[in-house]
Each structure stands twice: as structure tokens, then as C-alpha cells.
N, C-alpha and C positions, 0 to 999 in steps of 0.2 A: 247197030244196036250193041254189039259186043264192046265197042269203044266207050259207049255211054256208061255201061255197067262198070267197066274198069275205072273210068274217071270218077264216077260217083263213089265207088268203093274207096278209091285212093283219097279223095277229098274227105270223106267221112273218117277214114283212119287217121289222116293228118290232123283233122280237127280234134278227134278224141285224144290223140297223143299230146297236142298242145294244151287241151283242157286239163288233162291229168298232170302235166308238168306244172301248170299254174297252181293247181290245187295242192300239190306236194310242196311247192315253194311256200304257199300260204300256211300250210300245216307246220312246216319247219319254223317259220317266223313266229307263229303262235306258240309253239312248243318252247322256243328260245325265250320268249317273253315270260311264259309261265314258269320256266325253270329258274329264272332270275327272281321270281316273286316268292318262291318257297310255299309254305302252307297257309299263309295268311290270306283269307278271302278278300280283305280290303286291298292288300297289295296286289293280288291277282287282278282285280278289276282296274286298279291304277296302272299296272303294267300293260294290260290290254288297251287301255285308253292311250297310253304313250305310244304303243305300237301303231294304233290308228293315226295318231298325230305324226309319227315318223313317215308313214305311208303317204299321208296327205302332203307332207313337206317335201316328198320326193327324195328321201334319204336313200342313197345307193345301197344295194344288198350287201356289199363287202364292208360298208361302214355301219350297218345296222347293229351288229353285236356290241360294238363300242358305244354307240349311241344309247342302246337300251341299258347297258351296264351303268352308264352315267346317270340315266333316268332312275334306275334302281337305287343308286347311291344317294340321290336327292330325295328319295321317299322318306318322309318322317311320319311315324305312327302317332295317331291322336290319342 
């Protein structure tokens, strides 16, 4: 029974750390996109949409800042 408790606790701790790591990565990516958008609500939604597009396209994490900067440069205000 002691081993069962140790295994369950270890698995739960590993899962929690993985979940926290994924959330922090998502928050960082979102903050990057919003920082490139500035104060414009329209550009903020545009950049969040480009972030979703980059994630769907499988853009690697180390290439994401350049990809988002390029997307921000292509934004034209109506």
C-alpha cells in the first residue's frame, strides 16, 4: 500500500508540473503577441488570431517571435 501512495503522489506531481509548464509557455506566447500589438484593441485581436494560426501551423517556439514580428509588420489599420 505504501508503494501505491508513493506512485500516485509522484504521478500527480509530475502531471501538475507538466500542466504548469504548458500553461506558462502559453501565457508567455500570448504576452509576446499582445506586446507586439500595443494598445490597439483591433491589433490585439489580430495578433491573437495570428498566434492561433502559428500554433496550428506548427511554428517552432524559437521561430515564433520572428514570425509574430513579421505578422505585426503586415498589419494594416483600417
